[in-house]
C-alpha positions in Angstrom: 44.6 165.6 -60.6 44.2 165.6 -57.7 46.3 166.3 -54.0 48.2 163.9 -52.9 47.5 161.6 -49.3 49.7 161.0 -46.8 50.7 157.7 -45.4 48.7 158.0 -42.6 45.8 159.3 -44.0 45.9 156.0 -46.8 46.3 154.0 -43.9 43.5 154.9 -41.5 41.6 155.4 -44.9 42.1 151.7 -46.0 41.5 150.4 -42.0 38.4 152.0 -41.9 37.5 150.8 -45.2 38.1 147.4 -44.2 36.1 147.7 -41.3 32.9 149.6 -42.2 32.6 149.6 -45.3 28.9 149.2 -45.5 28.6 152.6 -43.6 29.9 154.3 -46.4 29.0 155.6 -50.0 30.1 157.2 -52.7 28.5 160.8 -51.6 30.8 163.0 -49.6 29.4 164.8 -47.7 27.6 161.7 -46.2 31.4 160.0 -45.6 31.9 162.9 -43.5 28.9 162.4 -41.2 29.7 159.3 -41.2 33.1 159.9 -39.9 32.4 162.8 -37.2 30.1 160.2 -35.7 32.4 157.1 -36.2 35.8 158.7 -34.7 37.1 161.5 -32.4 38.5 163.6 -35.4 39.9 166.9 -33.4 40.7 168.3 -37.2 38.2 170.0 -39.5 41.1 169.3 -42.8 41.8 165.8 -41.9 37.9 164.2 -41.7 37.4 166.1 -44.7 40.5 164.4 -46.4 39.7 161.0 -45.4 36.5 161.4 -46.1 37.7 162.3 -49.8 40.1 159.5 -49.7 37.3 156.9 -48.8 34.7 158.3 -50.8 37.6 158.2 -53.9 38.2 154.5 -53.1 34.6 153.7 -53.0 34.2 155.5 -56.3 36.9 153.0 -57.6 36.1 149.8 -56.1 32.4 150.8 -58.3 34.3 151.1 -61.2 36.6 147.9 -61.1 33.5 146.1 -60.2 30.7 147.5 -63.5 
């Protein structure tokens, strides 16, 4: 069981996935790097939470498609 994500994290994450889906992978560390170059996110914690949410959504989409 994971941590519950806030509405703001889900909203930003979904928006980023809609606009830049091809840049994200199912690798958490790569997603952190992409977020660091893409958005000006001051907080390391928020960047990590966003990267985790995006990683989870990419993996979930991969399982549904398989």
